PASEBA-1860 file (N, C-alpha, C; in nm, 3 decimals):
! residues 159
1> MSYLSFID> 3.763/20.044/8.800/3.895/20.032/8.737/4.000/20.105/8.777 ~ 4.112/20.076/8.833/4.209/20.215/8.818/4.315/20.160/8.728 ~ 4.360/20.287/8.602/4.452/20.226/8.550/4.532/20.364/8.490 ~ 4.631/20.291/8.457/4.720/20.449/8.415/4.733/20.409/8.240 ~ 4.703/20.537/8.161/4.649/20.534/8.023/4.790/20.620/7.987 ~ 4.857/20.567/7.876/4.924/20.677/7.819/4.943/20.597/7.636 ~ 5.022/20.676/7.533/5.070/20.647/7.420/5.136/20.540/7.417 ~ 5.224/20.460/7.333/5.327/20.401/7.359/5.410/20.394/7.190
9> FYKNEVKL> 5.523/20.329/7.183/5.614/20.363/7.078/5.589/20.358/6.960 ~ 5.491/20.303/6.933/5.401/20.331/6.788/5.306/20.424/6.781 ~ 5.234/20.497/6.923/5.122/20.597/6.885/5.035/20.538/6.928 ~ 5.003/20.419/7.004/4.888/20.325/7.047/4.856/20.365/7.187 ~ 4.684/20.407/7.172/4.687/20.384/7.366/4.695/20.316/7.439 ~ 4.765/20.301/7.546/4.786/20.180/7.652/4.718/20.191/7.773 ~ 4.653/20.145/7.819/4.628/20.117/7.959/4.668/19.971/8.006 ~ 4.749/20.012/8.137/4.798/19.971/8.226/4.768/19.950/8.359
17> SFEDHPFS> 4.740/19.828/8.418/4.663/19.803/8.544/4.732/19.667/8.635 ~ 4.780/19.711/8.756/4.778/19.661/8.879/4.685/19.591/8.964 ~ 4.590/19.585/8.936/4.451/19.458/8.951/4.453/19.371/8.904 ~ 4.332/19.277/8.988/4.322/19.135/8.939/4.330/19.091/8.818 ~ 4.361/19.100/8.702/4.320/19.117/8.602/4.191/19.162/8.543 ~ 4.186/19.334/8.497/4.094/19.378/8.486/4.038/19.366/8.300 ~ 4.117/19.376/8.236/4.104/19.367/8.131/4.057/19.215/8.064 ~ 4.069/19.115/8.103/4.029/19.020/8.054/4.094/18.910/8.193
25> KTPKHVWV> 4.031/18.817/8.189/4.054/18.688/8.307/4.171/18.586/8.191 ~ 4.145/18.562/8.087/4.180/18.497/7.991/4.255/18.544/7.864 ~ 4.363/18.663/7.904/4.470/18.719/7.813/4.557/18.607/7.740 ~ 4.553/18.672/7.597/4.634/18.595/7.496/4.788/18.588/7.510 ~ 4.808/18.679/7.548/4.950/18.742/7.591/5.022/18.758/7.728 ~ 5.131/18.749/7.735/5.224/18.734/7.870/5.360/18.766/7.841 ~ 5.398/18.828/7.957/5.562/18.920/7.929/5.622/18.935/8.076 ~ 5.740/18.832/8.050/5.760/18.836/8.224/5.925/18.916/8.259
33> ICRFRNQW> 5.903/18.982/8.339/6.056/19.068/8.378/6.104/18.940/8.514 ~ 6.231/18.870/8.475/6.286/18.835/8.495/6.378/18.867/8.585 ~ 6.425/18.783/8.707/6.590/18.841/8.766/6.609/18.718/8.788 ~ 6.785/18.650/8.745/6.857/18.596/8.818/6.960/18.639/8.895 ~ 7.000/18.576/9.034/7.122/18.602/9.063/7.148/18.800/9.085 ~ 7.050/18.807/9.100/7.093/18.961/9.098/7.119/19.071/8.970 ~ 7.090/18.997/8.834/7.071/19.042/8.743/6.937/19.031/8.649 ~ 6.921/19.117/8.560/6.800/19.133/8.478/6.820/18.975/8.380
41> LLTEHPRR> 6.715/18.905/8.350/6.749/18.811/8.297/6.694/18.861/8.108 ~ 6.693/18.900/8.041/6.608/18.894/7.919/6.666/18.811/7.790 ~ 6.644/18.881/7.634/6.620/18.780/7.553/6.619/18.853/7.447 ~ 6.725/18.809/7.356/6.727/18.921/7.180/6.657/18.848/7.111 ~ 6.549/18.980/7.071/6.454/18.912/6.925/6.540/18.939/6.804 ~ 6.561/18.880/6.737/6.638/18.950/6.583/6.600/19.066/6.582 ~ 6.472/19.045/6.527/6.440/19.230/6.450/6.395/19.347/6.553 ~ 6.364/19.294/6.656/6.269/19.390/6.790/6.395/19.401/6.842
49> GIEFPGGK> 6.528/19.310/6.884/6.607/19.357/7.001/6.624/19.282/7.144 ~ 6.648/19.379/7.218/6.638/19.309/7.383/6.568/19.361/7.452 ~ 6.514/19.234/7.500/6.341/19.214/7.544/6.299/19.117/7.640 ~ 6.243/19.181/7.770/6.206/19.066/7.877/6.147/18.968/7.769 ~ 6.127/18.861/7.818/6.113/18.689/7.770/5.936/18.732/7.747 ~ 5.862/18.674/7.685/5.693/18.662/7.627/5.676/18.618/7.557 ~ 5.509/18.619/7.552/5.490/18.564/7.366/5.313/18.517/7.410 ~ 5.269/18.393/7.335/5.106/18.451/7.277/5.129/18.257/7.433
57> VEKGETAD> 4.967/18.285/7.433/4.926/18.167/7.535/4.877/18.076/7.457 ~ 4.889/17.942/7.434/4.888/17.853/7.342/4.725/17.773/7.389 ~ 4.681/17.717/7.281/4.549/17.636/7.351/4.590/17.549/7.410 ~ 4.473/17.549/7.563/4.489/17.451/7.651/4.565/17.507/7.739 ~ 4.646/17.595/7.759/4.722/17.660/7.840/4.684/17.784/7.891 ~ 4.709/17.793/8.037/4.725/17.913/8.123/4.804/18.015/8.049 ~ 4.752/18.131/8.101/4.847/18.264/8.119/4.995/18.231/8.196 ~ 5.003/18.204/8.302/5.077/18.150/8.383/5.162/18.049/8.334
65> EAAVREVH> 5.084/17.888/8.283/5.158/17.806/8.223/5.235/17.873/8.078 ~ 5.154/17.974/8.047/5.241/18.021/7.875/5.341/18.088/7.927 ~ 5.391/18.150/8.067/5.474/18.255/8.153/5.641/18.147/8.137 ~ 5.611/18.075/8.221/5.732/17.996/8.241/5.736/17.913/8.137 ~ 5.651/17.850/8.020/5.723/17.823/7.920/5.776/17.916/7.844 ~ 5.769/18.056/7.824/5.803/18.129/7.717/5.917/18.136/7.814 ~ 5.974/18.120/7.886/6.063/18.193/7.969/6.170/18.087/7.914 ~ 6.136/17.987/7.932/6.209/17.867/7.921/6.252/17.862/7.821
73> EETGAHVK> 6.157/17.868/7.690/6.182/17.861/7.499/6.283/17.989/7.506 ~ 6.236/18.089/7.509/6.370/18.207/7.489/6.521/18.225/7.580 ~ 6.523/18.147/7.686/6.617/18.210/7.754/6.700/18.075/7.843 ~ 6.619/17.942/7.809/6.639/17.833/7.855/6.599/17.832/8.016 ~ 6.585/17.954/8.083/6.563/17.944/8.201/6.467/17.839/8.299 ~ 6.468/17.834/8.414/6.385/17.743/8.455/6.344/17.861/8.617 ~ 6.166/17.877/8.602/6.111/17.993/8.671/6.066/17.849/8.804 ~ 6.162/17.976/8.963/6.169/17.925/9.081/5.996/17.991/9.122
81> HLSYIGQY> 5.993/18.108/9.092/5.877/18.164/9.124/5.831/18.242/9.051 ~ 5.712/18.313/9.024/5.620/18.331/8.900/5.533/18.407/9.001 ~ 5.502/18.562/9.015/5.424/18.607/9.033/5.339/18.721/8.974 ~ 5.170/18.721/8.933/5.164/18.823/8.843/5.117/18.934/8.893 ~ 5.200/19.071/8.802/5.192/19.179/8.844/5.058/19.289/8.836 ~ 5.043/19.249/8.676/4.952/19.334/8.655/4.882/19.288/8.529 ~ 4.815/19.350/8.415/4.796/19.368/8.316/4.775/19.491/8.226 ~ 4.811/19.510/8.116/4.755/19.560/8.004/4.720/19.538/7.843
89> KVEGKGGT> 4.661/19.665/7.842/4.550/19.656/7.735/4.627/19.784/7.601 ~ 4.653/19.695/7.499/4.661/19.821/7.392/4.552/19.800/7.264 ~ 4.534/19.940/7.240/4.434/19.979/7.121/4.545/19.933/7.019 ~ 4.563/19.899/6.925/4.663/19.915/6.826/4.608/19.947/6.748 ~ 4.637/19.943/6.613/4.607/19.952/6.474/4.589/19.793/6.428 ~ 4.618/19.756/6.439/4.582/19.554/6.406/4.454/19.491/6.503 ~ 4.429/19.587/6.643/4.290/19.530/6.682/4.380/19.536/6.854 ~ 4.306/19.441/6.962/4.351/19.512/7.101/4.409/19.426/7.124
97> IIKNIYYA> 4.519/19.403/7.191/4.632/19.310/7.236/4.605/19.308/7.397 ~ 4.576/19.193/7.486/4.568/19.213/7.620/4.642/19.145/7.699 ~ 4.747/19.167/7.776/4.903/19.128/7.819/4.903/19.133/7.904 ~ 4.926/19.029/8.046/4.969/18.978/8.160/5.116/19.004/8.189 ~ 5.148/19.073/8.317/5.311/19.124/8.327/5.298/19.011/8.449 ~ 5.396/18.948/8.402/5.473/18.890/8.559/5.607/18.947/8.608 ~ 5.648/18.871/8.739/5.788/18.903/8.730/5.849/18.747/8.785 ~ 5.934/18.694/8.726/5.985/18.523/8.748/6.129/18.557/8.827
105> EIKEIIPR> 6.158/18.521/8.964/6.288/18.490/8.995/6.317/18.370/8.943 ~ 6.453/18.358/8.900/6.548/18.209/8.790/6.521/18.125/8.898 ~ 6.559/17.972/8.891/6.588/17.918/8.940/6.742/17.880/8.890 ~ 6.741/17.895/8.717/6.871/17.818/8.672/6.835/17.871/8.550 ~ 7.007/17.865/8.466/6.960/17.888/8.327/7.048/17.734/8.259 ~ 7.003/17.694/8.184/7.067/17.564/8.085/7.039/17.599/7.963 ~ 7.170/17.607/7.891/7.182/17.636/7.727/7.119/17.533/7.648 ~ 7.028/17.611/7.578/6.936/17.503/7.474/7.033/17.504/7.321
113> ESYFETKG> 6.992/17.414/7.278/7.039/17.424/7.113/6.955/17.559/7.043 ~ 6.818/17.558/7.070/6.740/17.622/6.978/6.661/17.719/7.092 ~ 6.647/17.813/7.099/6.584/17.938/7.184/6.459/17.978/7.052 ~ 6.411/17.931/6.995/6.265/17.938/6.936/6.290/18.102/6.800 ~ 6.225/18.177/6.879/6.229/18.267/6.760/6.346/18.375/6.855 ~ 6.425/18.329/6.952/6.503/18.458/7.001/6.672/18.406/7.013 ~ 6.722/18.498/7.049/6.878/18.420/7.008/6.939/18.402/7.143 ~ 6.811/18.364/7.265/6.882/18.293/7.393/6.881/18.467/7.500
121> PVLMDDLP> 6.938/18.395/7.581/6.947/18.444/7.729/7.042/18.547/7.744 ~ 7.052/18.728/7.803/7.090/18.862/7.798/7.099/18.850/7.928 ~ 7.169/18.860/8.000/7.226/18.882/8.135/7.260/19.030/8.148 ~ 7.208/19.109/8.250/7.250/19.276/8.324/7.225/19.291/8.426 ~ 7.307/19.356/8.470/7.372/19.391/8.622/7.213/19.534/8.592 ~ 7.210/19.644/8.531/7.112/19.738/8.493/7.077/19.767/8.397 ~ 6.971/19.801/8.396/6.897/19.808/8.248/6.945/19.970/8.214 ~ 6.981/20.018/8.090/7.063/20.143/8.040/6.920/20.267/8.066
129> ANLKDNNR> 6.969/20.340/8.126/6.859/20.442/8.150/6.798/20.538/8.079 ~ 6.884/20.517/7.917/6.820/20.543/7.795/6.774/20.463/7.699 ~ 6.696/20.404/7.781/6.598/20.302/7.654/6.505/20.295/7.537 ~ 6.429/20.413/7.629/6.398/20.474/7.497/6.447/20.581/7.373 ~ 6.589/20.562/7.351/6.677/20.591/7.244/6.785/20.525/7.200 ~ 6.757/20.331/7.262/6.892/20.273/7.196/6.807/20.182/7.170 ~ 6.860/20.198/7.010/6.826/20.108/6.900/6.858/19.943/6.950 ~ 6.923/19.915/7.042/6.949/19.757/7.064/6.844/19.753/7.120
137> YSFMMKDN> 6.743/19.780/7.215/6.646/19.724/7.283/6.495/19.760/7.184 ~ 6.399/19.624/7.250/6.271/19.661/7.142/6.173/19.750/7.217 ~ 6.111/19.766/7.107/5.989/19.882/7.173/5.905/19.853/7.240 ~ 5.909/19.721/7.288/5.803/19.664/7.469/5.928/19.709/7.549 ~ 6.030/19.764/7.545/6.111/19.853/7.676/6.068/19.966/7.722 ~ 6.045/20.045/7.565/6.031/20.165/7.547/5.946/20.293/7.648 ~ 5.856/20.219/7.692/5.738/20.296/7.710/5.704/20.267/7.823 ~ 5.555/20.296/7.914/5.579/20.318/8.019/5.552/20.146/8.130
145> VLRESIRK> 5.516/20.096/8.035/5.469/19.956/8.067/5.619/19.902/8.192 ~ 5.707/19.900/8.169/5.792/19.819/8.200/5.832/19.922/8.350 ~ 5.847/20.057/8.295/5.907/20.152/8.437/5.825/20.128/8.543 ~ 5.710/20.144/8.522/5.596/20.090/8.612/5.509/19.993/8.676 ~ 5.602/19.866/8.634/5.582/19.748/8.619/5.715/19.724/8.732 ~ 5.816/19.750/8.726/5.935/19.731/8.820/5.936/19.818/8.928 ~ 5.866/19.969/8.913/5.798/20.000/9.008/5.750/19.927/9.133 ~ 5.631/19.889/9.046/5.559/19.806/9.133/5.624/19.683/9.218
153> IKQTNLF> 5.699/19.611/9.120/5.759/19.477/9.152/5.869/19.531/9.314 ~ 5.946/19.642/9.232/6.005/19.695/9.387/5.907/19.759/9.488 ~ 5.787/19.808/9.504/5.699/19.861/9.623/5.628/19.698/9.656 ~ 5.653/19.616/9.599/5.574/19.499/9.717/5.692/19.414/9.755 ~ 5.806/19.492/9.698/5.905/19.389/9.751/5.903/19.223/9.679 ~ 5.941/19.212/9.596/5.947/19.096/9.542/6.081/19.061/9.463 ~ 6.185/19.177/9.484/6.343/19.173/9.529/6.409/19.313/9.567
END
């Protein structure tokens, strides 16, 4: 198995791979990098800040289904096309987290009365170059997972 290894924002070891489910066939978490009409679609978490949608896989649900659901719940967006990009594993102080990374093309965004745990959709033309130093953004946006995942998405011509 080939993977990149690095230390995240909270000083945990992260292993990132773009192979087919290298750490778990049934991960319990998902993270979805979204594009809508040539813009990035993110959400704003009240405590963590701006981030791409994601969350936990619910009982009886596949990771793919969770990805589509989380995007809709947190942004009101409907996924047109979902692509598995890779998976990462974090050996944290509270245990191990394995998360699938997806790329989603968004068909439409329909405003919702509730965005569950977030403040709703955030559209951006470009992601800031200084994410690591910007307090408006979640810790999830600040390590190599995002940078390497976007590189992989571009490399595979998904956008």
